[in-house]
N, C-alpha and C positions, 0 to 999 in steps of 0.2 A: 534388641530392640532399644530404642533409645530412649531416656529418662521424657519426662512428660514434658520439661521445659524446650526440650533440644527437640522432638517431637512439636509442639507447639510453633519453635520458631520455623521450622520447615516448612508448616503450613501457611503461616503469614509470609516467607516468602516465597512461595509458589502460588500466593493469590496477591502477592503483589508485582509480581513478574508476570498472572494471567490477565491481571487488568491492565499494568501496562501495554503488555502485547494486543491484548484486543481493544482495549484503546486507539494506539496509534494505528492499527488496524481499521478498525472505524472511519477514523478521521480522515485517513485515505479513501476510503469509500466512498465516504458521501463528499467529498472535495470531489471523485474523481465524478458520483454522478449529478452533482451539480455542475458541473465545468461540460459534462457529454451534453445534456442536456441543456445547456446553454449554445453550445455549438451548433447542433442537431438544431436547433432555432433559429438557428441564423447568425448568430457569433456578433451581435449588433456591437460597434466600438470597435472589433480586433480590424487589423488590416486584413484585406484579401490578398494583398501582396508579397505578405509573412508565406502563401503558398507556391510562390515564385519557385520554379525550378522543382516543383514536388509534383507527384504524380494525379494532385487533388485539385481542384480548380474552386471544392467551396470547402468548410467545413465539418459536413454533415458526416461522411466516413470514418476520419479519425476522431471526432466526437464518438459516434458510435461506438467504436472501438477503446473509446476512453471510458465508457461506460458501461459498457456492457463485459468485456475484458478487464480493466483495474476495477471498476469498480465491483464488479460481480466477483473477480477472486476475491480480495480484501474483504467484501464483506463474508465470502465462502469460511475464510483463512478467521477470520474475528469470531464469526457462531462456530467453528470446530474449537476457537482455545478456550472462549469462553464454557461448553460445552464440557471441556477437559478430554476433547480425543485426543485416543492415542496417537497420532498423526496431527495432534494440530499443530505442532513446532513444525514440522514438512511442510505443511503446508503454506503457512506464514512465509516459510523461506521463499517458496515458491513462487508465492505475492510479492514479495518485494525484490526477486532478481527480476518479475516481468515489469515492475513499476521501475527497475535499473534498465533495462534494456529500451522500454520505452522511452524512458527521459534521453537514452543513449541517441535514439533514433532521432528522437525531435531535433536535439542537439546539434545534430549531424544536417539534420533536412531545413531548421528552419534557424536554427541559432537559439544567443541566449533571448530571451525577448519575456521572461518573466522572473520577478525575485522568489515566482512558486517554484521555480526547476530545483532550483539549489536546497530550497526547505524541504520541499518533496524528497529529492533524492536523501537528503540527511536524516529522514524519517526511513528510507526506505532500507539504509543502509542501518542504522540502530534497530531496527525491528530485524534486518540479517546477524547483526550480532549478538541479539539478544538471544535468537534462534542458537547460534554458533556455542552460544557460552552455557545456554540454559540446558542440564540433563533432564530428559525425554519425561523422569519420572515427575519434575516438580511442575511442570505446566501441564 
């Protein structure tokens, strides 16, 4: 049994890690929902030339994927983390891995087009690091 002060420190660490992980996942989910909606609505001001060489003639399908898969997975992971689900960190890891795969495909198909790409990649890598370095019983 841990002394009261050590147990309190462990609980504070758990709350900080859970909040940080949940916040990052929620942030990515909200951005994916907004970006997905924007793209499905026509992506005004985004050049269609970026899609040259891809199987897409509009942004609708990639935006639908962004909205449903990226946004949905990150929201699901955030809820799992905030609810202290036993698989929360594993779900968060999967969500971050999906983000990284999405960004790699995006970079290969359309190249570097926005500052959001490295920022989102950095957030995904931070999520992955947190999930790998945090014991399962902490979150």
